mmCIF file of the C-alpha atoms, coordinates in Angstrom:
data_MODEL
# 
_entry.id   MODEL 
# 
loop_
_atom_site.group_PDB 
_atom_site.id 
_atom_site.type_symbol 
_atom_site.label_atom_id 
_atom_site.label_alt_id 
_atom_site.label_comp_id 
_atom_site.label_asym_id 
_atom_site.label_entity_id 
_atom_site.label_seq_id 
_atom_site.pdbx_PDB_ins_code 
_atom_site.Cartn_x 
_atom_site.Cartn_y 
_atom_site.Cartn_z 
_atom_site.occupancy 
_atom_site.B_iso_or_equiv 
_atom_site.pdbx_formal_charge 
_atom_site.auth_seq_id 
_atom_site.auth_comp_id 
_atom_site.auth_asym_id 
_atom_site.auth_atom_id 
_atom_site.pdbx_PDB_model_num 
ATOM 1   C CA . MET A 1 1   ? -18.749 39.218  -3.916  1.00 0.00 ? 1   MET A CA 1 
ATOM 2   C CA . MET A 1 2   ? -20.776 42.328  -4.720  1.00 0.00 ? 2   MET A CA 1 
ATOM 3   C CA . ARG A 1 3   ? -18.794 45.553  -5.883  1.00 0.00 ? 3   ARG A CA 1 
ATOM 4   C CA . LYS A 1 4   ? -19.630 48.718  -3.978  1.00 0.00 ? 4   LYS A CA 1 
ATOM 5   C CA . GLY A 1 5   ? -21.646 50.598  -6.911  1.00 0.00 ? 5   GLY A CA 1 
ATOM 6   C CA . HIS A 1 6   ? -24.123 47.619  -7.030  1.00 0.00 ? 6   HIS A CA 1 
ATOM 7   C CA . LEU A 1 7   ? -24.189 47.546  -3.802  1.00 0.00 ? 7   LEU A CA 1 
ATOM 8   C CA . SER A 1 8   ? -25.287 51.348  -3.222  1.00 0.00 ? 8   SER A CA 1 
ATOM 9   C CA . LEU A 1 9   ? -27.269 50.931  -6.882  1.00 0.00 ? 9   LEU A CA 1 
ATOM 10  C CA . LEU A 1 10  ? -29.611 48.222  -4.346  1.00 0.00 ? 10  LEU A CA 1 
ATOM 11  C CA . LEU A 1 11  ? -29.649 50.392  -1.236  1.00 0.00 ? 11  LEU A CA 1 
ATOM 12  C CA . GLY A 1 12  ? -31.086 53.468  -3.624  1.00 0.00 ? 12  GLY A CA 1 
ATOM 13  C CA . ALA A 1 13  ? -33.640 51.208  -4.764  1.00 0.00 ? 13  ALA A CA 1 
ATOM 14  C CA . GLY A 1 14  ? -34.608 50.267  -1.726  1.00 0.00 ? 14  GLY A CA 1 
ATOM 15  C CA . LEU A 1 15  ? -35.382 53.380  0.029   1.00 0.00 ? 15  LEU A CA 1 
ATOM 16  C CA . LEU A 1 16  ? -37.232 54.690  -3.629  1.00 0.00 ? 16  LEU A CA 1 
ATOM 17  C CA . MET A 1 17  ? -39.948 52.086  -3.060  1.00 0.00 ? 17  MET A CA 1 
ATOM 18  C CA . ALA A 1 18  ? -39.917 52.519  1.032   1.00 0.00 ? 18  ALA A CA 1 
ATOM 19  C CA . PHE A 1 19  ? -40.391 56.698  0.628   1.00 0.00 ? 19  PHE A CA 1 
ATOM 20  C CA . GLY A 1 20  ? -42.982 55.842  -2.360  1.00 0.00 ? 20  GLY A CA 1 
ATOM 21  C CA . GLY A 1 21  ? -45.020 53.677  -0.021  1.00 0.00 ? 21  GLY A CA 1 
ATOM 22  C CA . LEU A 1 22  ? -44.960 56.099  2.463   1.00 0.00 ? 22  LEU A CA 1 
ATOM 23  C CA . ALA A 1 23  ? -45.583 58.890  0.672   1.00 0.00 ? 23  ALA A CA 1 
ATOM 24  C CA . SER A 1 24  ? -48.642 57.667  -1.176  1.00 0.00 ? 24  SER A CA 1 
ATOM 25  C CA . ALA A 1 25  ? -49.900 56.394  2.334   1.00 0.00 ? 25  ALA A CA 1 
ATOM 26  C CA . SER A 1 26  ? -49.245 59.466  3.836   1.00 0.00 ? 26  SER A CA 1 
ATOM 27  C CA . GLY A 1 27  ? -51.287 61.508  1.485   1.00 0.00 ? 27  GLY A CA 1 
ATOM 28  C CA . GLU A 1 28  ? -54.077 59.584  1.788   1.00 0.00 ? 28  GLU A CA 1 
ATOM 29  C CA . GLY A 1 29  ? -55.682 59.838  4.291   1.00 0.00 ? 29  GLY A CA 1 
ATOM 30  C CA . GLY A 1 30  ? -57.781 56.494  5.682   1.00 0.00 ? 30  GLY A CA 1 
ATOM 31  C CA . HIS A 1 31  ? -58.207 53.541  3.764   1.00 0.00 ? 31  HIS A CA 1 
ATOM 32  C CA . GLY A 1 32  ? -62.447 53.134  3.496   1.00 0.00 ? 32  GLY A CA 1 
ATOM 33  C CA . GLY A 1 33  ? -62.617 49.799  2.449   1.00 0.00 ? 33  GLY A CA 1 
ATOM 34  C CA . GLU A 1 34  ? -61.685 50.993  -1.350  1.00 0.00 ? 34  GLU A CA 1 
ATOM 35  C CA . LEU A 1 35  ? -58.379 49.165  -3.321  1.00 0.00 ? 35  LEU A CA 1 
ATOM 36  C CA . ASN A 1 36  ? -56.347 52.537  -4.410  1.00 0.00 ? 36  ASN A CA 1 
ATOM 37  C CA . TRP A 1 37  ? -55.373 51.140  -7.850  1.00 0.00 ? 37  TRP A CA 1 
ATOM 38  C CA . ALA A 1 38  ? -52.832 53.890  -8.494  1.00 0.00 ? 38  ALA A CA 1 
ATOM 39  C CA . ASP A 1 39  ? -51.051 52.643  -4.899  1.00 0.00 ? 39  ASP A CA 1 
ATOM 40  C CA . PHE A 1 40  ? -51.020 49.184  -6.430  1.00 0.00 ? 40  PHE A CA 1 
ATOM 41  C CA . PHE A 1 41  ? -50.106 49.853  -9.355  1.00 0.00 ? 41  PHE A CA 1 
ATOM 42  C CA . THR A 1 42  ? -47.262 52.321  -8.417  1.00 0.00 ? 42  THR A CA 1 
ATOM 43  C CA . ARG A 1 43  ? -45.675 49.919  -5.447  1.00 0.00 ? 43  ARG A CA 1 
ATOM 44  C CA . ALA A 1 44  ? -45.899 46.920  -8.318  1.00 0.00 ? 44  ALA A CA 1 
ATOM 45  C CA . LEU A 1 45  ? -43.892 48.652  -10.292 1.00 0.00 ? 45  LEU A CA 1 
ATOM 46  C CA . VAL A 1 46  ? -41.664 50.103  -8.190  1.00 0.00 ? 46  VAL A CA 1 
ATOM 47  C CA . PHE A 1 47  ? -41.263 46.248  -6.919  1.00 0.00 ? 47  PHE A CA 1 
ATOM 48  C CA . GLY A 1 48  ? -40.582 45.082  -10.240 1.00 0.00 ? 48  GLY A CA 1 
ATOM 49  C CA . VAL A 1 49  ? -37.807 48.221  -10.944 1.00 0.00 ? 49  VAL A CA 1 
ATOM 50  C CA . LEU A 1 50  ? -36.441 46.615  -7.852  1.00 0.00 ? 50  LEU A CA 1 
ATOM 51  C CA . VAL A 1 51  ? -36.386 42.851  -9.002  1.00 0.00 ? 51  VAL A CA 1 
ATOM 52  C CA . GLY A 1 52  ? -35.123 43.251  -11.993 1.00 0.00 ? 52  GLY A CA 1 
ATOM 53  C CA . LEU A 1 53  ? -32.357 45.608  -10.408 1.00 0.00 ? 53  LEU A CA 1 
ATOM 54  C CA . ILE A 1 54  ? -31.488 42.907  -8.192  1.00 0.00 ? 54  ILE A CA 1 
ATOM 55  C CA . VAL A 1 55  ? -31.494 40.480  -11.131 1.00 0.00 ? 55  VAL A CA 1 
ATOM 56  C CA . LYS A 1 56  ? -29.297 42.528  -13.248 1.00 0.00 ? 56  LYS A CA 1 
ATOM 57  C CA . LEU A 1 57  ? -26.971 43.368  -10.317 1.00 0.00 ? 57  LEU A CA 1 
ATOM 58  C CA . ALA A 1 58  ? -26.716 40.413  -8.626  1.00 0.00 ? 58  ALA A CA 1 
ATOM 59  C CA . ARG A 1 59  ? -26.312 38.067  -11.487 1.00 0.00 ? 59  ARG A CA 1 
ATOM 60  C CA . LYS A 1 60  ? -23.108 38.255  -12.156 1.00 0.00 ? 60  LYS A CA 1 
ATOM 61  C CA . PRO A 1 61  ? -21.178 38.351  -8.963  1.00 0.00 ? 61  PRO A CA 1 
ATOM 62  C CA . ILE A 1 62  ? -23.963 35.241  -7.539  1.00 0.00 ? 62  ILE A CA 1 
ATOM 63  C CA . THR A 1 63  ? -23.247 33.577  -11.342 1.00 0.00 ? 63  THR A CA 1 
ATOM 64  C CA . ALA A 1 64  ? -19.211 34.231  -10.033 1.00 0.00 ? 64  ALA A CA 1 
ATOM 65  C CA . PHE A 1 65  ? -19.651 32.636  -6.799  1.00 0.00 ? 65  PHE A CA 1 
ATOM 66  C CA . PHE A 1 66  ? -21.948 29.577  -7.576  1.00 0.00 ? 66  PHE A CA 1 
ATOM 67  C CA . SER A 1 67  ? -19.265 29.068  -10.884 1.00 0.00 ? 67  SER A CA 1 
ATOM 68  C CA . SER A 1 68  ? -16.011 29.986  -8.187  1.00 0.00 ? 68  SER A CA 1 
ATOM 69  C CA . ARG A 1 69  ? -17.426 27.866  -5.621  1.00 0.00 ? 69  ARG A CA 1 
ATOM 70  C CA . ARG A 1 70  ? -18.351 24.954  -8.668  1.00 0.00 ? 70  ARG A CA 1 
ATOM 71  C CA . GLU A 1 71  ? -14.871 25.115  -9.767  1.00 0.00 ? 71  GLU A CA 1 
ATOM 72  C CA . GLN A 1 72  ? -13.410 24.796  -5.851  1.00 0.00 ? 72  GLN A CA 1 
ATOM 73  C CA . ILE A 1 73  ? -15.960 21.750  -5.827  1.00 0.00 ? 73  ILE A CA 1 
ATOM 74  C CA . GLY A 1 74  ? -14.093 20.396  -8.577  1.00 0.00 ? 74  GLY A CA 1 
ATOM 75  C CA . LYS A 1 75  ? -10.398 20.732  -7.897  1.00 0.00 ? 75  LYS A CA 1 
ATOM 76  C CA . LEU A 1 76  ? -11.754 19.610  -4.160  1.00 0.00 ? 76  LEU A CA 1 
ATOM 77  C CA . LEU A 1 77  ? -13.429 15.896  -6.069  1.00 0.00 ? 77  LEU A CA 1 
ATOM 78  C CA . ALA A 1 78  ? -9.688  15.731  -8.209  1.00 0.00 ? 78  ALA A CA 1 
ATOM 79  C CA . GLU A 1 79  ? -7.738  15.812  -5.208  1.00 0.00 ? 79  GLU A CA 1 
ATOM 80  C CA . LEU A 1 80  ? -10.008 13.994  -3.416  1.00 0.00 ? 80  LEU A CA 1 
ATOM 81  C CA . GLU A 1 81  ? -9.970  11.661  -7.049  1.00 0.00 ? 81  GLU A CA 1 
ATOM 82  C CA . LEU A 1 82  ? -6.442  11.968  -6.977  1.00 0.00 ? 82  LEU A CA 1 
ATOM 83  C CA . LYS A 1 83  ? -5.435  11.037  -3.201  1.00 0.00 ? 83  LYS A CA 1 
ATOM 84  C CA . LEU A 1 84  ? -7.773  8.335   -3.580  1.00 0.00 ? 84  LEU A CA 1 
ATOM 85  C CA . LYS A 1 85  ? -5.694  6.979   -6.707  1.00 0.00 ? 85  LYS A CA 1 
ATOM 86  C CA . GLU A 1 86  ? -3.070  6.928   -4.200  1.00 0.00 ? 86  GLU A CA 1 
ATOM 87  C CA . ALA A 1 87  ? -4.313  5.453   -1.132  1.00 0.00 ? 87  ALA A CA 1 
ATOM 88  C CA . ASP A 1 88  ? -5.290  2.933   -3.560  1.00 0.00 ? 88  ASP A CA 1 
ATOM 89  C CA . ALA A 1 89  ? -1.888  2.620   -5.159  1.00 0.00 ? 89  ALA A CA 1 
ATOM 90  C CA . LYS A 1 90  ? -0.106  2.577   -1.273  1.00 0.00 ? 90  LYS A CA 1 
ATOM 91  C CA . SER A 1 91  ? -2.592  0.166   -0.469  1.00 0.00 ? 91  SER A CA 1 
ATOM 92  C CA . SER A 1 92  ? -1.617  -2.324  -3.097  1.00 0.00 ? 92  SER A CA 1 
ATOM 93  C CA . GLU A 1 93  ? 1.890   -1.850  -2.810  1.00 0.00 ? 93  GLU A CA 1 
ATOM 94  C CA . TYR A 1 94  ? 0.939   -2.632  1.071   1.00 0.00 ? 94  TYR A CA 1 
ATOM 95  C CA . LYS A 1 95  ? -0.983  -5.679  -0.433  1.00 0.00 ? 95  LYS A CA 1 
ATOM 96  C CA . ALA A 1 96  ? 1.924   -6.659  -1.871  1.00 0.00 ? 96  ALA A CA 1 
ATOM 97  C CA . ARG A 1 97  ? 4.435   -6.772  0.847   1.00 0.00 ? 97  ARG A CA 1 
ATOM 98  C CA . LEU A 1 98  ? 2.137   -8.482  3.075   1.00 0.00 ? 98  LEU A CA 1 
ATOM 99  C CA . ALA A 1 99  ? 1.602   -11.565 0.656   1.00 0.00 ? 99  ALA A CA 1 
ATOM 100 C CA . ALA A 1 100 ? 5.630   -10.826 0.029   1.00 0.00 ? 100 ALA A CA 1 
ATOM 101 C CA . LEU A 1 101 ? 6.295   -10.894 4.201   1.00 0.00 ? 101 LEU A CA 1 
ATOM 102 C CA . GLU A 1 102 ? 3.813   -14.003 4.177   1.00 0.00 ? 102 GLU A CA 1 
ATOM 103 C CA . VAL A 1 103 ? 5.543   -15.868 1.587   1.00 0.00 ? 103 VAL A CA 1 
ATOM 104 C CA . GLU A 1 104 ? 9.092   -15.186 3.072   1.00 0.00 ? 104 GLU A CA 1 
ATOM 105 C CA . THR A 1 105 ? 8.214   -15.994 6.534   1.00 0.00 ? 105 THR A CA 1 
ATOM 106 C CA . SER A 1 106 ? 6.973   -19.049 5.221   1.00 0.00 ? 106 SER A CA 1 
ATOM 107 C CA . LYS A 1 107 ? 10.179  -19.746 3.180   1.00 0.00 ? 107 LYS A CA 1 
ATOM 108 C CA . ILE A 1 108 ? 12.226  -19.015 7.057   1.00 0.00 ? 108 ILE A CA 1 
ATOM 109 C CA . ILE A 1 109 ? 9.998   -21.405 8.842   1.00 0.00 ? 109 ILE A CA 1 
ATOM 110 C CA . ALA A 1 110 ? 10.534  -23.950 6.398   1.00 0.00 ? 110 ALA A CA 1 
ATOM 111 C CA . GLU A 1 111 ? 14.207  -23.124 6.286   1.00 0.00 ? 111 GLU A CA 1 
ATOM 112 C CA . TYR A 1 112 ? 14.036  -23.451 10.110  1.00 0.00 ? 112 TYR A CA 1 
ATOM 113 C CA . VAL A 1 113 ? 11.856  -26.730 10.039  1.00 0.00 ? 113 VAL A CA 1 
ATOM 114 C CA . ALA A 1 114 ? 14.212  -27.955 7.620   1.00 0.00 ? 114 ALA A CA 1 
ATOM 115 C CA . GLU A 1 115 ? 17.088  -27.760 9.990   1.00 0.00 ? 115 GLU A CA 1 
ATOM 116 C CA . GLY A 1 116 ? 15.482  -28.554 12.431  1.00 0.00 ? 116 GLY A CA 1 
ATOM 117 C CA . GLU A 1 117 ? 14.532  -32.304 10.902  1.00 0.00 ? 117 GLU A CA 1 
ATOM 118 C CA . ALA A 1 118 ? 18.269  -32.598 9.768   1.00 0.00 ? 118 ALA A CA 1 
ATOM 119 C CA . GLU A 1 119 ? 19.451  -31.450 13.136  1.00 0.00 ? 119 GLU A CA 1 
ATOM 120 C CA . LYS A 1 120 ? 17.019  -34.302 14.679  1.00 0.00 ? 120 LYS A CA 1 
ATOM 121 C CA . GLN A 1 121 ? 18.846  -36.850 12.254  1.00 0.00 ? 121 GLN A CA 1 
ATOM 122 C CA . ARG A 1 122 ? 22.357  -35.424 13.147  1.00 0.00 ? 122 ARG A CA 1 
ATOM 123 C CA . ILE A 1 123 ? 21.784  -36.433 17.074  1.00 0.00 ? 123 ILE A CA 1 
ATOM 124 C CA . ILE A 1 124 ? 19.769  -39.786 16.496  1.00 0.00 ? 124 ILE A CA 1 
ATOM 125 C CA . GLU A 1 125 ? 22.694  -40.378 14.265  1.00 0.00 ? 125 GLU A CA 1 
ATOM 126 C CA . SER A 1 126 ? 25.461  -39.314 16.535  1.00 0.00 ? 126 SER A CA 1 
ATOM 127 C CA . ALA A 1 127 ? 23.223  -41.083 19.582  1.00 0.00 ? 127 ALA A CA 1 
ATOM 128 C CA . THR A 1 128 ? 23.730  -44.351 17.520  1.00 0.00 ? 128 THR A CA 1 
ATOM 129 C CA . LYS A 1 129 ? 27.172  -43.853 17.136  1.00 0.00 ? 129 LYS A CA 1 
ATOM 130 C CA . GLN A 1 130 ? 27.385  -43.494 20.732  1.00 0.00 ? 130 GLN A CA 1 
ATOM 131 C CA . ALA A 1 131 ? 25.305  -45.795 21.468  1.00 0.00 ? 131 ALA A CA 1 
ATOM 132 C CA . ASP A 1 132 ? 27.307  -48.659 19.135  1.00 0.00 ? 132 ASP A CA 1 
ATOM 133 C CA . TYR A 1 133 ? 30.133  -48.055 20.625  1.00 0.00 ? 133 TYR A CA 1 
ATOM 134 C CA . ILE A 1 134 ? 29.000  -48.309 23.925  1.00 0.00 ? 134 ILE A CA 1 
ATOM 135 C CA . ARG A 1 135 ? 27.704  -51.989 23.045  1.00 0.00 ? 135 ARG A CA 1 
ATOM 136 C CA . GLU A 1 136 ? 30.784  -52.241 21.724  1.00 0.00 ? 136 GLU A CA 1 
ATOM 137 C CA . GLN A 1 137 ? 33.042  -51.806 24.981  1.00 0.00 ? 137 GLN A CA 1 
ATOM 138 C CA . ALA A 1 138 ? 30.548  -53.404 26.683  1.00 0.00 ? 138 ALA A CA 1 
ATOM 139 C CA . GLN A 1 139 ? 31.103  -55.905 24.535  1.00 0.00 ? 139 GLN A CA 1 
ATOM 140 C CA . LEU A 1 140 ? 34.958  -56.176 24.809  1.00 0.00 ? 140 LEU A CA 1 
ATOM 141 C CA . ALA A 1 141 ? 34.364  -55.580 28.814  1.00 0.00 ? 141 ALA A CA 1 
ATOM 142 C CA . ILE A 1 142 ? 32.375  -58.744 28.490  1.00 0.00 ? 142 ILE A CA 1 
ATOM 143 C CA . GLN A 1 143 ? 34.656  -60.672 26.470  1.00 0.00 ? 143 GLN A CA 1 
ATOM 144 C CA . GLN A 1 144 ? 37.680  -59.528 29.163  1.00 0.00 ? 144 GLN A CA 1 
ATOM 145 C CA . GLU A 1 145 ? 35.816  -60.552 32.179  1.00 0.00 ? 145 GLU A CA 1 
ATOM 146 C CA . VAL A 1 146 ? 34.800  -63.994 30.471  1.00 0.00 ? 146 VAL A CA 1 
ATOM 147 C CA . LYS A 1 147 ? 38.742  -64.608 29.837  1.00 0.00 ? 147 LYS A CA 1 
ATOM 148 C CA . ALA A 1 148 ? 40.119  -62.536 32.945  1.00 0.00 ? 148 ALA A CA 1 
ATOM 149 C CA . ALA A 1 149 ? 37.491  -65.252 34.885  1.00 0.00 ? 149 ALA A CA 1 
ATOM 150 C CA . ARG A 1 150 ? 38.616  -68.506 33.060  1.00 0.00 ? 150 ARG A CA 1 
ATOM 151 C CA . GLU A 1 151 ? 42.338  -67.714 33.189  1.00 0.00 ? 151 GLU A CA 1 
ATOM 152 C CA . SER A 1 152 ? 41.342  -67.679 36.697  1.00 0.00 ? 152 SER A CA 1 
ATOM 153 C CA . LEU A 1 153 ? 39.621  -70.496 36.642  1.00 0.00 ? 153 LEU A CA 1 
ATOM 154 C CA . GLN A 1 154 ? 42.543  -72.471 34.947  1.00 0.00 ? 154 GLN A CA 1 
ATOM 155 C CA . GLU A 1 155 ? 44.543  -71.340 37.506  1.00 0.00 ? 155 GLU A CA 1 
ATOM 156 C CA . GLU A 1 156 ? 42.341  -72.138 39.943  1.00 0.00 ? 156 GLU A CA 1 
ATOM 157 C CA . ILE A 1 157 ? 41.656  -75.675 38.100  1.00 0.00 ? 157 ILE A CA 1 
ATOM 158 C CA . VAL A 1 158 ? 46.261  -75.976 37.765  1.00 0.00 ? 158 VAL A CA 1 
ATOM 159 C CA . GLU A 1 159 ? 46.324  -75.093 41.900  1.00 0.00 ? 159 GLU A CA 1 
ATOM 160 C CA . LEU A 1 160 ? 44.014  -77.340 42.764  1.00 0.00 ? 160 LEU A CA 1 
ATOM 161 C CA . SER A 1 161 ? 45.407  -79.683 40.275  1.00 0.00 ? 161 SER A CA 1 
ATOM 162 C CA . VAL A 1 162 ? 49.007  -79.559 41.905  1.00 0.00 ? 162 VAL A CA 1 
ATOM 163 C CA . ALA A 1 163 ? 47.546  -79.462 45.246  1.00 0.00 ? 163 ALA A CA 1 
ATOM 164 C CA . ALA A 1 164 ? 46.054  -83.219 43.918  1.00 0.00 ? 164 ALA A CA 1 
ATOM 165 C CA . ALA A 1 165 ? 48.933  -83.835 42.916  1.00 0.00 ? 165 ALA A CA 1 
ATOM 166 C CA . GLU A 1 166 ? 51.091  -83.600 45.709  1.00 0.00 ? 166 GLU A CA 1 
ATOM 167 C CA . GLU A 1 167 ? 48.557  -85.000 48.590  1.00 0.00 ? 167 GLU A CA 1 
ATOM 168 C CA . LEU A 1 168 ? 48.386  -87.506 46.031  1.00 0.00 ? 168 LEU A CA 1 
ATOM 169 C CA . LEU A 1 169 ? 51.803  -87.811 45.698  1.00 0.00 ? 169 LEU A CA 1 
ATOM 170 C CA . ARG A 1 170 ? 53.075  -87.251 49.095  1.00 0.00 ? 170 ARG A CA 1 
ATOM 171 C CA . LYS A 1 171 ? 50.462  -90.686 49.709  1.00 0.00 ? 171 LYS A CA 1 
ATOM 172 C CA . SER A 1 172 ? 52.212  -92.501 46.726  1.00 0.00 ? 172 SER A CA 1 
ATOM 173 C CA . ILE A 1 173 ? 55.752  -91.206 47.304  1.00 0.00 ? 173 ILE A CA 1 
ATOM 174 C CA . GLN A 1 174 ? 58.436  -93.326 48.683  1.00 0.00 ? 174 GLN A CA 1 
ATOM 175 C CA . ALA A 1 175 ? 61.684  -92.255 50.276  1.00 0.00 ? 175 ALA A CA 1 
ATOM 176 C CA . ASP A 1 176 ? 63.083  -94.029 47.069  1.00 0.00 ? 176 ASP A CA 1 
ATOM 177 C CA . ASP A 1 177 ? 61.510  -92.599 45.016  1.00 0.00 ? 177 ASP A CA 1 
ATOM 178 C CA . GLN A 1 178 ? 62.199  -89.965 46.529  1.00 0.00 ? 178 GLN A CA 1 
ATOM 179 C CA . ASP A 1 179 ? 65.416  -89.545 45.668  1.00 0.00 ? 179 ASP A CA 1 
ATOM 180 C CA . ARG A 1 180 ? 65.368  -90.966 42.027  1.00 0.00 ? 180 ARG A CA 1 
ATOM 181 C CA . LEU A 1 181 ? 63.450  -87.610 41.611  1.00 0.00 ? 181 LEU A CA 1 
ATOM 182 C CA . VAL A 1 182 ? 66.259  -85.614 42.998  1.00 0.00 ? 182 VAL A CA 1 
ATOM 183 C CA . ARG A 1 183 ? 68.543  -87.150 40.787  1.00 0.00 ? 183 ARG A CA 1 
ATOM 184 C CA . ASP A 1 184 ? 67.015  -86.610 37.798  1.00 0.00 ? 184 ASP A CA 1 
ATOM 185 C CA . PHE A 1 185 ? 65.683  -82.839 38.062  1.00 0.00 ? 185 PHE A CA 1 
ATOM 186 C CA . MET A 1 186 ? 69.857  -81.842 38.808  1.00 0.00 ? 186 MET A CA 1 
ATOM 187 C CA . THR A 1 187 ? 70.779  -83.855 36.041  1.00 0.00 ? 187 THR A CA 1 
ATOM 188 C CA . ARG A 1 188 ? 68.386  -82.141 34.080  1.00 0.00 ? 188 ARG A CA 1 
ATOM 189 C CA . VAL A 1 189 ? 69.109  -78.730 35.504  1.00 0.00 ? 189 VAL A CA 1 
ATOM 190 C CA . VAL A 1 190 ? 72.477  -79.424 34.497  1.00 0.00 ? 190 VAL A CA 1 
ATOM 191 C CA . GLU A 1 191 ? 72.384  -80.245 31.406  1.00 0.00 ? 191 GLU A CA 1 
ATOM 192 C CA . ALA A 1 192 ? 70.228  -77.056 30.855  1.00 0.00 ? 192 ALA A CA 1 
ATOM 193 C CA . ARG A 1 193 ? 73.193  -74.795 31.267  1.00 0.00 ? 193 ARG A CA 1 
# 
């Protein structure tokens, strides 16, 4: 950061001050409690020159350092702000996608519910048709059974009537009547041919 020449100048000023202090301290043997004003002013002057040199030499590098640091921080803040905007944009995009997904999910669920209701109606209609068909078949079967039972009853009644009539005829018919009936039957058979 600091140039090599500036650093050499600073070191030289520091050494001058150190040697100046040593020279003045060794030149006067002891301190008797008096304040040596010449030494004080010399040291103050060397200190002032050293501070001035440090300020003059270090101002530009320090200013450049803080300036470049400020620029770096500014760039970093700009990048962070850009990334924050990008993150906000992505967040908005994802929120929109999520909302669209929720709408699509609701739509799909509604479609499945509608399909389920339609299938339920088809099943109910099919079951109703089958029940009607079974009822019709049962009615036909009942009617056929009743018809068969009637016919069976009629045949039984006829058989019983014939049997009763035969019995009655046997008891009441005599030989003449029997001969006459046989002749009438034979005549009818011959005429029928």
